[in-house]
All heavy atoms as an XYZ file, in Angstrom:
605
protein
N       4.918    -12.776     22.058
C       6.231    -12.590     21.487
C       7.240    -13.516     22.154
O       8.065    -14.089     21.474
C       6.639    -11.123     21.673
C       7.368    -10.509     20.508
C       6.379    -10.078     19.449
C       8.195     -9.380     20.973
N       7.134    -13.641     23.456
C       8.058    -14.510     24.171
C       7.885    -15.961     23.742
O       8.856    -16.677     23.538
C       7.857    -14.370     25.682
C       8.775    -15.220     26.558
C      10.222    -14.846     26.295
C       8.436    -15.028     28.012
N       6.644    -16.386     23.557
C       6.373    -17.756     23.122
C       6.981    -17.996     21.747
O       7.598    -19.020     21.498
C       4.856    -18.037     23.118
C       4.324    -17.993     24.546
C       4.536    -19.365     22.456
C       2.825    -18.020     24.655
N       6.839    -17.007     20.849
C       7.421    -17.121     19.515
C       8.939    -17.213     19.599
O       9.550    -18.029     18.919
C       7.010    -15.926     18.652
C       7.521    -15.905     17.222
C       7.042    -17.142     16.458
C       7.051    -14.653     16.529
N       9.556    -16.423     20.464
C      11.011    -16.457     20.624
C      11.466    -17.817     21.142
O      12.463    -18.360     20.676
C      11.464    -15.351     21.569
N      10.732    -18.370     22.085
C      11.084    -19.682     22.641
C      10.951    -20.749     21.567
O      11.834    -21.589     21.392
C      10.211    -20.010     23.869
C      10.380    -21.459     24.277
C      10.548    -19.079     25.016
N       9.854    -20.704     20.805
C       9.664    -21.685     19.736
C      10.783    -21.587     18.708
O      11.292    -22.594     18.250
C       8.311    -21.477     19.055
C       7.140    -21.969     19.851
C       5.856    -21.785     19.065
C       4.662    -22.262     19.856
N       3.402    -22.092     19.111
N      11.157    -20.362     18.343
C      12.216    -20.193     17.358
C      13.557    -20.674     17.891
O      14.337    -21.278     17.165
C      12.304    -18.733     16.917
C      11.173    -18.241     16.019
C      11.293    -16.739     15.802
C      11.170    -18.961     14.697
N      13.828    -20.425     19.172
C      15.107    -20.870     19.717
C      15.146    -22.394     19.814
O      16.198    -22.994     19.660
C      15.383    -20.231     21.074
O      14.587    -20.800     22.069
N      14.010    -23.018     20.039
C      13.955    -24.471     20.100
C      14.154    -25.097     18.727
O      14.582    -26.240     18.629
C      12.629    -24.933     20.696
C      12.412    -24.617     22.175
C      11.019    -25.047     22.610
C      13.468    -25.281     23.036
N      13.853    -24.354     17.667
C      14.024    -24.904     16.320
C      15.396    -24.572     15.749
O      15.638    -24.778     14.575
C      12.930    -24.381     15.367
O      13.036    -22.964     15.291
C      11.558    -24.781     15.833
N      16.287    -24.046     16.551
C      17.643    -23.782     16.097
C      17.914    -22.342     15.715
O      19.034    -21.997     15.385
N      16.899    -21.507     15.721
C      17.100    -20.096     15.407
C      17.282    -19.359     16.719
O      16.394    -19.350     17.555
C      15.889    -19.520     14.629
C      16.085    -18.045     14.358
C      15.692    -20.275     13.337
N      18.442    -18.772     16.922
C      18.723    -18.090     18.172
C      17.890    -16.836     18.351
O      17.394    -16.252     17.389
N      17.733    -16.425     19.585
C      16.940    -15.239     19.901
C      17.558    -13.989     19.280
O      16.843    -13.137     18.756
C      16.788    -15.077     21.431
C      16.082    -13.779     21.767
C      16.033    -16.265     22.010
N      18.874    -13.895     19.281
C      19.528    -12.718     18.684
C      19.246    -12.649     17.188
O      18.954    -11.580     16.653
C      21.025    -12.763     18.938
N      19.308    -13.784     16.532
C      19.022    -13.815     15.094
C      17.556    -13.473     14.847
O      17.238    -12.742     13.916
C      19.365    -15.192     14.533
C      19.194    -15.298     13.057
C      19.671    -16.636     12.555
N      19.371    -16.768     11.142
C      19.430    -17.892     10.488
N      19.810    -19.000     11.097
N      19.131    -17.938      9.211
N      16.676    -14.001     15.655
C      15.246    -13.721     15.530
C      14.973    -12.231     15.732
O      14.218    -11.621     14.982
C      14.477    -14.550     16.551
C      13.029    -14.233     16.620
C      12.053    -14.689     15.793
C      12.384    -13.381     17.565
N      10.842    -14.168     16.161
C      11.013    -13.368     17.245
C      12.832    -12.622     18.641
C      10.094    -12.622     17.979
C      11.915    -11.889     19.366
C      10.567    -11.901     19.027
N      15.620    -11.638     16.741
C      15.430    -10.211     17.015
C      15.957     -9.363     15.854
O      15.350     -8.361     15.484
C      16.136     -9.827     18.314
N      17.076     -9.778     15.277
C      17.631     -9.058     14.130
C      16.677     -9.109     12.942
O      16.465     -8.108     12.265
C      18.982     -9.679     13.755
C      19.723     -8.945     12.685
C      21.084     -9.595     12.446
C      21.842     -8.870     11.347
N      23.147     -9.491     11.106
N      16.077    -10.270     12.698
C      15.119    -10.404     11.601
C      13.874     -9.565     11.861
O      13.350     -8.924     10.953
C      14.740    -11.865     11.403
C      15.853    -12.706     10.842
C      15.525    -14.179     10.832
O      14.583    -14.635     11.480
N      16.301    -14.959     10.101
N      13.418     -9.549     13.094
C      12.247     -8.756     13.452
C      12.536     -7.266     13.279
O      11.713     -6.530     12.727
C      11.837     -9.044     14.899
C      10.578     -8.349     15.397
C       9.372     -8.790     14.575
C      10.362     -8.642     16.862
N      13.722     -6.831     13.688
C      14.110     -5.431     13.509
C      14.173     -5.069     12.024
O      13.725     -4.004     11.611
C      15.460     -5.161     14.176
C      15.951     -3.759     13.963
C      15.388     -2.699     14.657
C      16.960     -3.497     13.046
C      15.818     -1.400     14.455
C      17.402     -2.204     12.833
C      16.828     -1.152     13.539
N      14.720     -5.965     11.198
C      14.817     -5.717      9.766
C      13.418     -5.587      9.148
O      13.173     -4.695      8.328
C      15.590     -6.830      9.074
C      15.815     -6.556      7.601
C      16.549     -7.664      6.862
N      17.687     -8.174      7.583
C      17.901     -9.479      7.827
N      17.045    -10.386      7.407
N      18.964     -9.873      8.470
N      12.493     -6.442      9.543
C      11.121     -6.356      9.041
C      10.469     -5.036      9.437
O       9.797     -4.390      8.626
C      10.287     -7.526      9.568
C      10.533     -8.867      8.919
C       9.771     -9.958      9.668
C      10.150     -8.854      7.460
N      10.679     -4.620     10.671
C      10.121     -3.361     11.151
C      10.715     -2.172     10.400
O      10.002     -1.276      9.961
C      10.373     -3.230     12.657
C       9.810     -1.983     13.259
C       8.441     -1.836     13.407
C      10.641     -0.957     13.662
C       7.912     -0.680     13.958
C      10.125      0.202     14.214
C       8.751      0.344     14.354
N      12.031     -2.187     10.210
C      12.705     -1.114      9.478
C      12.213     -1.035      8.038
O      11.945      0.045      7.517
C      14.216     -1.351      9.511
C      15.032     -0.246      8.866
C      16.480     -0.623      8.727
N      16.557     -1.752      7.808
C      17.468     -2.712      7.854
N      18.386     -2.703      8.787
N      17.487     -3.690      6.985
N      12.050     -2.183      7.394
C      11.563     -2.202      6.020
C      10.120     -1.718      5.932
O       9.761     -1.015      4.983
C      11.692     -3.597      5.422
C      13.138     -3.991      5.176
O      14.027     -3.161      5.199
N      13.360     -5.272      4.961
N       9.293     -2.088      6.907
C       7.895     -1.637      6.920
C       7.834     -0.113      7.040
O       7.030      0.538      6.362
C       7.137     -2.299      8.060
N       8.687      0.457      7.878
C       8.727      1.920      8.005
C       9.166      2.576      6.700
O       8.617      3.606      6.298
C       9.662      2.338      9.142
C       9.150      2.093     10.553
C      10.218      2.493     11.568
C       7.868      2.841     10.809
N      10.143      1.987      6.032
C      10.622      2.543      4.764
C       9.532      2.485      3.697
O       9.335      3.453      2.951
C      11.869      1.790      4.297
N       8.806      1.381      3.639
C       7.711      1.246      2.670
C       6.642      2.296      2.949
O       6.162      2.976      2.030
C       7.105     -0.177      2.716
C       5.777     -0.241      1.979
C       8.078     -1.181      2.136
N       6.291      2.471      4.200
C       5.273      3.466      4.555
C       5.721      4.875      4.181
O       4.957      5.655      3.621
C       4.965      3.381      6.058
C       3.890      4.306      6.508
C       2.550      3.857      5.966
N       1.525      4.780      6.414
C       0.496      5.148      5.678
N       0.331      4.637      4.492
N      -0.385      5.987      6.135
N       6.966      5.193      4.471
C       7.511      6.513      4.160
C       7.502      6.761      2.648
O       7.124      7.833      2.173
C       8.922      6.614      4.729
C       9.528      7.974      4.708
C      10.852      8.051      5.478
N      11.766      6.953      5.252
C      12.051      5.998      6.141
N      11.489      6.009      7.326
N      12.902      5.039      5.860
N       7.895      5.755      1.864
C       7.913      5.896      0.411
C       6.509      6.074     -0.159
O       6.289      6.888     -1.065
C       8.576      4.679     -0.228
C      10.052      4.574      0.048
C      10.616      3.231     -0.341
O      10.000      2.462     -1.075
N      11.804      2.929      0.152
N       5.563      5.317      0.375
C       4.193      5.417     -0.131
C       3.566      6.760      0.218
O       2.829      7.330     -0.585
C       3.358      4.259      0.397
C       3.752      2.951     -0.275
C       2.949      1.793      0.204
N       3.279      0.603     -0.580
C       2.973     -0.625     -0.231
N       2.305     -0.842      0.891
N       3.305     -1.639     -0.991
N       3.860      7.280      1.385
C       3.347      8.606      1.740
C       3.985      9.690      0.879
O       3.313     10.646      0.482
C       3.585      8.892      3.223
C       2.724      8.091      4.194
C       3.127      8.394      5.636
C       1.250      8.362      3.979
N       5.264      9.536      0.565
C       5.932     10.505     -0.310
C       5.324     10.463     -1.711
O       5.128     11.512     -2.337
C       7.431     10.209     -0.368
N       5.001      9.285     -2.190
C       4.357      9.152     -3.498
C       3.015      9.868     -3.512
O       2.683     10.574     -4.464
C       4.166      7.670     -3.836
C       3.492      7.351     -5.162
C       4.381      7.776     -6.323
C       3.177      5.872     -5.247
N       2.261      9.724     -2.436
C       0.947     10.356     -2.344
C       1.047     11.883     -2.380
O       0.148     12.566     -2.871
C       0.260      9.906     -1.054
C      -1.140     10.433     -0.888
C      -1.774      9.961      0.402
O      -1.063      9.797      1.412
O      -2.987      9.750      0.397
N       2.158     12.429     -1.898
C       2.319     13.879     -1.823
C       2.847     14.513     -3.112
O       2.894     15.731     -3.219
C       3.255     14.237     -0.670
C       2.658     13.933      0.685
C       3.632     14.258      1.786
C       3.042     13.907      3.141
N       3.977     14.185      4.228
N       3.245     13.687     -4.087
C       3.775     14.240     -5.331
C       2.701     14.997     -6.105
O       1.521     14.628     -6.072
C       4.326     13.118     -6.219
C       5.599     12.421     -5.769
C       5.973     11.309     -6.740
C       6.740     13.404     -5.618
N       3.135     16.034     -6.808
C       2.221     16.778     -7.681
C       1.815     15.902     -8.865
O       2.540     14.969     -9.241
C       2.904     18.042     -8.212
C       3.153     19.060     -7.114
O       2.343     19.107     -6.165
O       4.157     19.791     -7.208
N       0.682     16.249     -9.479
C       0.183     15.470    -10.603
C       1.168     15.411    -11.763
O       1.312     14.377    -12.412
C      -1.160     16.023    -11.093
C      -2.285     15.739    -10.103
O      -2.157     14.774     -9.331
O      -3.283     16.480    -10.121
N       1.882     16.492    -12.014
C       2.830     16.483    -13.134
C       4.010     15.564    -12.857
O       4.559     14.949    -13.768
C       3.278     17.901    -13.498
C       4.096     18.605    -12.452
C       3.645     19.332    -11.400
C       5.519     18.616    -12.366
N       4.699     19.806    -10.653
C       5.872     19.385    -11.237
C       6.543     18.058    -13.129
C       7.183     19.609    -10.849
C       7.859     18.291    -12.741
C       8.164     19.053    -11.613
N       4.398     15.425    -11.581
C       5.467     14.487    -11.240
C       4.981     13.041    -11.341
O       5.717     12.160    -11.787
C       5.991     14.771     -9.832
C       6.842     16.020     -9.688
C       7.088     16.333     -8.220
C       8.147     15.857    -10.435
N       3.741     12.814    -10.917
C       3.174     11.473    -11.060
C       3.111     11.075    -12.528
O       3.427      9.941    -12.886
C       1.783     11.409    -10.426
C       1.737     11.531     -8.911
C       0.303     11.627     -8.425
C       2.454     10.367     -8.252
N       2.690     12.010    -13.368
C       2.629     11.745    -14.806
C       4.020     11.412    -15.340
O       4.178     10.530    -16.188
C       2.050     12.951    -15.539
C       1.859     12.723    -17.010
C       1.249     13.935    -17.683
C       1.100     13.682    -19.178
N       0.585     14.857    -19.864
N       5.032     12.088    -14.811
C       6.408     11.855    -15.238
C       6.860     10.428    -14.939
O       7.642      9.847    -15.698
C       7.336     12.863    -14.570
C       8.726     12.874    -15.159
O       8.825     12.855    -16.401
O       9.697     12.921    -14.387
N       6.394      9.852    -13.830
C       6.765      8.467    -13.493
C       5.762      7.454    -14.021
O       5.905      6.255    -13.806
C       6.986      8.278    -11.975
C       8.166      9.070    -11.495
C       5.748      8.583    -11.176
N       4.719      7.947    -14.687
C       3.807      7.047    -15.386
C       2.606      6.559    -14.605
O       2.038      5.520    -14.947
N       2.220      7.262    -13.551
C       1.014      6.868    -12.822
C       0.114      8.086    -12.629
O       0.560      9.224    -12.724
C       1.329      6.201    -11.459
C       2.055      7.168    -10.532
C       2.126      4.935    -11.652
C       2.240      6.616     -9.136
N      -1.143      7.826    -12.347
C      -2.079      8.927    -12.124
C      -2.372      9.065    -10.629
O      -1.906      8.283     -9.802
C      -3.367      8.732    -12.933
C      -4.107      7.453    -12.573
O      -3.712      6.759    -11.617
O      -5.094      7.143    -13.253
N      -3.128     10.065    -10.275
C      -3.434     10.368     -8.875
C      -4.147      9.191     -8.196
O      -3.814      8.836     -7.063
C      -4.303     11.634     -8.809
C      -4.852     11.980     -7.457
C      -3.856     12.344     -6.396
N      -2.879     13.309     -6.853
C      -1.690     13.475     -6.279
N      -1.340     12.759     -5.231
N      -0.833     14.360     -6.727
N      -5.095      8.573     -8.887
C      -5.843      7.455     -8.285
C      -4.911      6.300     -7.934
O      -5.034      5.687     -6.865
C      -6.949      6.995     -9.229
N      -3.980      6.000     -8.816
C      -3.034      4.913     -8.559
C      -2.110      5.260     -7.387
O      -1.797      4.414     -6.545
C      -2.221      4.648     -9.833
C      -1.168      3.600     -9.718
C      -1.783      2.216     -9.580
N      -0.785      1.245     -9.265
C      -0.340      0.321    -10.097
N      -0.856      0.225    -11.290
N       0.581     -0.529     -9.716
N      -1.676      6.514     -7.306
C      -0.818      6.948     -6.198
C      -1.570      6.850     -4.870
O      -1.009      6.404     -3.867
C      -0.334      8.374     -6.430
N      -2.845      7.262     -4.870
C      -3.666      7.168     -3.655
C      -3.839      5.704     -3.244
O      -3.733      5.366     -2.061
C      -5.035      7.807     -3.889
C      -5.001      9.299     -4.134
C      -4.772     10.105     -2.876
O      -5.078      9.602     -1.775
O      -4.272     11.233     -2.989
N      -4.114      4.858     -4.220
C      -4.293      3.428     -3.924
C      -3.008      2.827     -3.350
O      -3.045      2.059     -2.382
C      -4.727      2.682     -5.179
N      -1.888      3.172     -3.936
C      -0.596      2.663     -3.462
C      -0.305      3.156     -2.044
O       0.180      2.400     -1.203
C       0.524      3.101     -4.410
C       1.883      2.585     -4.050
C       2.044      1.092     -4.228
O       1.344      0.503     -5.062
O       2.877      0.502     -3.503
N      -0.617      4.410     -1.781
C      -0.340      4.993     -0.465
C      -1.156      4.342      0.641
O      -0.736      4.332      1.795
C      -0.608      6.488     -0.496
N      -2.285      3.765      0.317
C      -3.154      3.180      1.328
C      -3.050      1.661      1.427
O      -3.805      1.038      2.165
C      -4.598      3.619      1.090
C      -4.769      5.093      1.324
N      -4.661      6.016      0.314
C      -4.967      5.800      2.459
C      -4.819      7.228      0.814
N      -4.992      7.134      2.112
N      -2.104      1.088      0.698
C      -1.870     -0.357      0.824
C      -1.192     -0.642      2.161
O      -0.433      0.177      2.681
C      -0.968     -0.852     -0.307
C      -1.668     -0.916     -1.639
C      -0.730     -1.226     -2.770
N      -0.033     -2.488     -2.581
C       0.957     -2.901     -3.367
N       1.372     -2.151     -4.361
N       1.535     -4.053     -3.154
N      -1.428     -1.815      2.731
C      -0.751     -2.166      3.987
C       0.756     -2.326      3.764
O       1.201     -2.684      2.668
C      -1.381     -3.499      4.391
C      -2.291     -3.900      3.302
C      -2.357     -2.834      2.280
N       1.534     -2.076      4.800
C       2.994     -2.123      4.671
C       3.510     -3.518      4.338
O       4.595     -3.656      3.785
C       3.710     -1.579      5.932
C       3.436     -0.114      6.101
C       3.342     -2.364      7.162
N       2.766     -4.550      4.663
C       3.226     -5.907      4.375
C       2.906     -6.321      2.934
O       3.347     -7.368      2.480
C       2.633     -6.920      5.355
C       1.146     -6.931      5.355
C       0.335     -7.628      4.493
C       0.284     -6.233      6.234
N      -0.972     -7.385      4.785
C      -1.046     -6.530      5.858
C       0.488     -5.382      7.307
C      -2.143     -6.004      6.518
C      -0.621     -4.868      7.956
C      -1.901     -5.182      7.570
N       2.172     -5.511      2.212
C       1.800     -5.819      0.829
C       2.863     -5.242     -0.105
O       2.715     -4.154     -0.652
C       0.421     -5.222      0.531
C      -0.119     -5.652     -0.820
O       0.491     -6.537     -1.447
O      -1.157     -5.107     -1.236
N       3.964     -5.985     -0.248
C       5.080     -5.556     -1.089
C       5.482     -6.721     -1.994
O       5.194     -7.868     -1.696
C       6.301     -5.102     -0.252
C       5.978     -3.860      0.562
C       6.799     -6.206      0.631
N       6.201     -6.441     -3.085
C       6.694     -7.523     -3.926
C       7.628     -8.443     -3.147
O       8.363     -7.992     -2.262
C       7.461     -6.791     -5.040
C       6.928     -5.414     -5.038
C       6.507     -5.114     -3.633
N       7.614     -9.701     -3.462
C       8.439    -10.665     -2.725
C       9.929    -10.363     -2.848
O      10.695    -10.681     -1.949
C       8.163    -12.093     -3.189
O       8.439    -12.218     -4.574
N      10.342     -9.734     -3.947
C      11.756     -9.405     -4.103
C      12.231     -8.384     -3.065
O      13.414     -8.291     -2.775
C      12.027     -8.870     -5.515
O      11.291     -7.683     -5.736
N      11.306     -7.592     -2.496
C      11.659     -6.610     -1.470
C      11.943     -7.279     -0.133
O      12.527     -6.677      0.749
C      10.546     -5.609     -1.275
C      10.357     -4.657     -2.404
C      10.813     -4.780     -3.685
C       9.635     -3.437     -2.358
N      10.401     -3.716     -4.426
C       9.673     -2.873     -3.641
C       8.942     -2.785     -1.361
C       9.061     -1.674     -3.946
C       8.324     -1.595     -1.658
C       8.394     -1.035     -2.941
N      11.524     -8.505      0.037
C      11.652     -9.185      1.326
C      12.971     -9.926      1.467
O      13.237    -10.515      2.492
C      10.490    -10.153      1.518
C       9.101     -9.523      1.488
C       8.034    -10.593      1.566
C       8.937     -8.503      2.595
N      13.798     -9.903      0.467
C      15.081    -10.629      0.533
C      16.135     -9.829      1.210
O      16.164     -8.693      1.340
C      15.531    -10.982     -0.873
C      14.608    -11.988     -1.506
C      15.078    -12.370     -2.866
N      13.960    -13.049     -3.507
C      13.773    -13.061     -4.792
N      14.605    -12.456     -5.589
N      12.762    -13.688     -5.308
């Protein structure tokens, strides 16, 4: 991590900015995980209401936190 911070600071990205970006990525990963676990816990009738079935909800809940649409990363 320290090596990455040094490399980033040498390329013009300050350590504070780098730390802020890292914190934002971590916060977003936690939010994605929380949302996917909540989806997995929904009853079948609620899943049907949003247009997905149990298998799709299970699959979504077990995706890695970094596997998100690119629009979520902005």
